Phi, psi and omega in degrees: 000186177221164162248177184302330194250353185209103184271115177259307175270076178275121181269303174257237176261089180289153179103136180265129171252124183253152173296163183288137179288141182298155187246004177122173182293153179286156185297141181286145183291148178300143179297144183263357184237166182275349179295151179293129178299151175292147182257149180232148176260128185278123183303146177262161182284116178242136172306154181140176186237018181295178187277339173238116185225124169292127187253136175286345178239154163250129189229136180213157185271153174294312183211174176293171179263125179245113185288157172209150177266121184267173185292345177276008176066032169236150176275122181255128168259092182262120184205180191221141169244134174272128182246119178238138175261097178264019175268179175266015183237159175282143183239128183240110182294129180257308178201152174230129179246134181269123184247133181297097174291346178272328192237072168063028175058034177285137191291128183260327185195150181226126183256109180281189183300316181299305182303309171309321177300330177273333199242357171252135184235108179286150172280340178263207184253025178294141176275145178073190177285057185231157177233133170272171181295128175097354181275161177222173178189184178229142171250131181254111194256135164221100170263147188228158182226158170291155184290341176262359179292149172291128188282131179285163167266348187210138168246148169237183183208139178258118181256128167242118188234169172228138179248156186205118181302131185302138178275149176286151178304320182294337180280352192252125179160179177280002183287148187292343187264004175298138175293160176290139179304142180295150180299150181274165175230135180266137178221143167230142183217161175237133181172210184050071176291143182222125176292147176245118183285141176276001177290127180288158172302149180285138175266128183231160174273162177302136174280003185216164173246164173106183180237173177079013180279132179255143176264104176267152177060032192268180177280156011216344188256023177224155178266095177269182174296340176271303185303325187266353181283079173264108191238131172282109184247118186045044169090347182254132184280137176225155176235073179295322191263026181311317179249014186294145173232146168253129185246119169245158182240133174269151172273191187293341171271359183069045182242157187269327184210168176217107185119186179306119183294349181262011174246124188301327179292350173281359185245107190296329182278355177299131183087005171305141178293135175256138191242140173299127184277351179195169174292143178182189175237137173288132179244335177228133173214092187262123184231174170097003179263145186293159166289138175270150180284131179292149179113346181200152175291136178290162176263161177075016175294136180245168172298333180283323194255005191287330178284349190060213177277136190205166185222131177247128181243128172281118183278347190086160176078011186076032169239142180228148188248135176246136174235117194238154176074028179289156172297143180291142180078001187260348184294133181252009183230171185211158189295139179099341185278140180277132169240147181258158175304126181094358179287150172291124175263321186179197174239147179303129183225205184212043177267155179084215184271078189208149176242000170217146170307126178195169168254123172262135182216136173202165180247148184212168185268009175202172189280346178287124173304337179240326181276066187190165176251137176297138177244149181286153170221155173234159180257136182309321170196146174200174179243130168282135181238011176121184184227132182295128189253352173229080184301322184305331178298325177290350182259357175287116186226032165308126184303127171084356178232087181266119184287159172277130186281116174289139185224131175272094188296343182274345185278133178050036175268158183109182184287142178229144177224126175065035180233162172270127166294139189262169188298124173071026175276137174268128188220162180233145184240135186286000000 
């Protein structure tokens, strides 16, 4: 598994690669007459909440919002905002409030400074939720609603930021003679509308059988190697793994493995049948990649080999399901073949960009595992068996010392229907 700061079971291309930040407007053309050109005054940034505010950041959504009902019985609006600082000043994010743009701009969720520190990832080296001139980053939002609350068709955002003139490099350092940083100026503005789709999440059957399956790198309120994998593919940004899950299974003693952790056979669930989660047509069936040695990520992984041996099934309605990291030689399907719910697709393995045997599963809006955007899904039924409360134990691979994984058996426990299993939840499939 992974933590937000240390990706151990990285499934596809973990880590955020950001596009180049804008460097400002193009130069104006030279005047064609000898007359003096008219002069203009650049507006200054003024605090306030009016309808028109010149802002020091430019913000845009990666994709529209697709809601999903989670196992916590909350509707999750999980999405990403790309934030760029095209100004000449440093910008510090103070808070971001998600507003219901359909029902009077009522507040749905507010990210304070602590939350922004966890959920904003700058592409540069700025500390905390800040951007230096020319830098950009991504804000990972998860606003939730009660299941019976009216769903907005649009959300907007109220940003509270502080701007500060950038210091020259020679003015920054440990010397006692350094000048004090320039004072900050506060600014608040409202905008950045993002559409919320009314299309419901696709209902699927579980892709595995048995109990003790842990949802690694799952949705929605933590930057995991899936949630944070906003990738520029062929020049366009995608968040293919927004709702992706890594499924590993604990044994009766709640251990991940028994035996040498570098041997795939020490993981008792290795080789488990992977089942088709829905009817559909196979569009991709890649086989022939070797198993990787558990305990470390392999070298030389490319975009083409990241998913390892994998199958993509067209579910219809613009949805495609990915089953990744399968055992070599285990695939039982071929492109063009129709599959039915429950058909065996292949066996759980450890091929591609992976360091622990597991099944990577997600639903996307195109057939490419990475050049697509992730779409929500729910499982028709499963049993909650608790939530892993010591994620770091999943990372322990000291030879001969397989730790017992701590699980809070009371959290998210019991039967679930038509819900998305959440990050670190342990579940059973009938």
